[in-house]
C-alpha positions as CSV (number, residue, x, y, z in Angstrom):
1,X,22.8,6.4,-15.5
2,X,23.7,5.1,-12.5
3,X,20.4,4.0,-11.0
4,X,16.9,4.0,-12.6
5,X,14.9,6.7,-14.2
6,X,12.2,8.0,-12.1
7,X,8.7,7.1,-13.4
8,X,6.6,9.5,-14.9
9,X,4.3,9.4,-11.9
10,X,7.3,9.8,-9.8
11,X,8.3,12.7,-12.1
12,X,5.2,14.5,-11.9
13,X,5.5,14.3,-8.0
14,X,9.0,16.0,-8.0
15,X,8.1,18.4,-10.8
16,X,8.9,21.9,-8.5
17,X,12.5,19.8,-7.7
18,X,12.8,19.3,-11.4
19,X,12.1,23.0,-12.2
20,X,14.3,24.1,-9.5
21,X,17.2,21.5,-11.3
22,X,16.9,22.6,-15.0
23,X,17.1,26.3,-13.4
24,X,20.5,25.3,-12.0
25,X,21.4,24.6,-15.7
26,X,20.3,27.6,-16.8
27,X,17.5,25.8,-18.8
28,X,13.8,27.9,-19.1
29,X,10.6,26.4,-19.1
30,X,10.7,27.6,-22.5
31,X,14.0,26.0,-23.5
32,X,13.0,23.0,-21.9
33,X,10.0,22.6,-24.2
34,X,12.4,23.2,-26.9
35,X,14.7,20.6,-25.9
36,X,11.9,18.1,-25.6
37,X,10.9,18.6,-28.9
38,X,14.0,18.9,-31.1
39,X,16.6,17.1,-28.7
40,X,15.5,14.4,-27.8
41,X,18.5,12.7,-26.7
42,X,19.4,15.8,-24.3
43,X,16.3,15.6,-22.8
44,X,16.6,12.0,-21.9
45,X,20.2,13.0,-20.4
46,X,18.5,15.6,-18.4
47,X,15.8,13.3,-17.0
48,X,18.6,10.5,-16.1
49,X,20.8,13.0,-14.2
50,X,18.1,14.7,-12.5
51,X,16.9,10.7,-11.5
52,X,20.5,9.8,-10.2
53,X,20.9,13.2,-8.3
54,X,16.9,12.3,-6.4
55,X,18.1,8.3,-5.9
56,X,21.4,9.5,-4.4
57,X,19.6,11.6,-2.1
58,X,17.0,9.0,-1.1
59,X,19.6,6.1,-0.7
60,X,21.8,8.5,1.6
61,X,19.2,8.7,4.3
62,X,18.1,4.7,4.0
63,X,18.6,2.9,7.2
64,X,16.5,0.1,6.8
65,X,14.9,-1.9,3.8
66,X,12.2,-4.8,4.3
67,X,11.6,-7.7,1.6
68,X,8.8,-9.8,2.8
69,X,7.4,-12.8,0.8
70,X,4.9,-15.7,1.5
71,X,7.2,-17.4,3.6
72,X,10.2,-15.4,4.4
73,X,11.1,-11.8,5.5
74,X,14.4,-10.5,5.2
75,X,15.1,-7.3,7.1
76,X,18.1,-5.4,6.8
77,X,19.7,-2.8,8.8
78,X,22.0,-0.5,6.5
79,X,24.8,0.4,9.5
80,X,27.5,2.6,8.6
81,X,30.2,0.0,7.7
82,X,28.0,-3.0,6.9
83,X,24.6,-4.3,5.9
84,X,23.1,-6.4,8.7
85,X,20.0,-9.1,8.0
86,X,18.0,-10.7,10.3
87,X,16.0,-13.5,8.2
88,X,12.8,-15.3,9.1
89,X,11.7,-18.3,7.4
90,X,8.2,-20.1,7.9
91,X,8.0,-23.6,7.4
92,X,4.1,-23.6,7.0
93,X,3.0,-23.5,3.4
94,X,-0.7,-22.6,4.9
95,X,1.0,-18.7,5.9
96,X,1.2,-15.9,3.7
97,X,3.0,-13.1,5.6
98,X,2.1,-10.9,3.2
99,X,-1.6,-11.1,4.0
100,X,-3.1,-9.8,7.5
101,X,-3.8,-13.9,8.5
102,X,-0.2,-14.8,8.2
103,X,1.2,-12.3,9.7
104,X,-1.1,-12.7,12.4
105,X,-0.4,-16.6,12.8
106,X,3.7,-15.3,12.8
107,X,3.0,-12.8,15.5
108,X,1.3,-15.7,17.7
109,X,4.0,-18.3,16.5
110,X,7.2,-16.5,16.3
111,X,8.9,-18.7,18.6
112,X,7.6,-22.0,17.2
113,X,9.5,-24.8,15.6
114,X,7.8,-23.5,12.6
115,X,10.1,-20.5,12.0
116,X,13.7,-20.0,11.8
117,X,15.8,-17.4,12.3
118,X,19.3,-16.4,10.4
119,X,21.5,-13.4,11.7
120,X,23.9,-12.3,9.0
121,X,25.9,-9.4,8.1
122,X,28.3,-8.6,5.1
123,X,30.4,-5.5,4.2
124,X,29.4,-3.0,1.4
125,X,31.2,-3.1,-1.6
126,X,32.8,0.0,-2.9
127,X,29.3,1.9,-3.4
128,X,26.9,1.0,-0.5
129,X,24.4,3.4,-2.4
130,X,24.4,1.0,-5.2
131,X,24.2,-2.0,-2.8
132,X,21.2,-0.4,-1.4
133,X,19.5,0.2,-4.8
134,X,20.3,-3.3,-5.7
135,X,18.0,-4.4,-2.7
136,X,15.5,-2.3,-3.6
137,X,15.6,-3.6,-7.5
138,X,14.9,-7.1,-6.1
139,X,12.0,-5.6,-4.0
140,X,12.9,-4.4,-0.9
141,X,11.3,-1.4,0.5
142,X,12.5,1.5,2.7
143,X,11.4,1.1,6.2
144,X,11.8,2.9,9.3
145,X,13.0,-0.3,11.1
146,X,10.5,-1.1,13.5
147,X,10.5,-4.7,12.7
148,X,14.2,-5.4,12.3
149,X,14.9,-3.3,15.7
150,X,12.1,-5.5,17.4
151,X,14.0,-9.1,16.1
152,X,17.3,-7.5,17.0
153,X,16.1,-6.9,20.7
154,X,14.6,-10.1,21.0
155,X,17.7,-12.2,19.3
156,X,19.9,-9.8,21.1
157,X,18.5,-11.0,24.8
């Protein structure tokens, strides 16, 4: 398995897609039930293959990731040839960017001496999808990139 097995909830959400996946393998509903009961290892392998296919499809479409903690924001643009990062660090221990109050403070004080910015980029490894997946495993979430683009415009000017 290349990525991670989908959770039970994710598999339930993707039930129609999983049925289609089994059909492409010529596995009927009755046969799947039998495999789950009699060949648990085969069932596990099928779930792993399906999970990897889903992850590949998702990761192929990821353009932006965000990882926001109490005092830091890591905003990623997953460009064609490299990962671009805008890092924001708040030096006010009273602020938690994950709360409405903290983010509101940030919006008023983003140009103050209490906020530091860093811009960086890094080439992908031989497997850009795995690079994206590792960031997600570390807590990043897939976004539309609104924050990244806003900062990029401000910093670029």
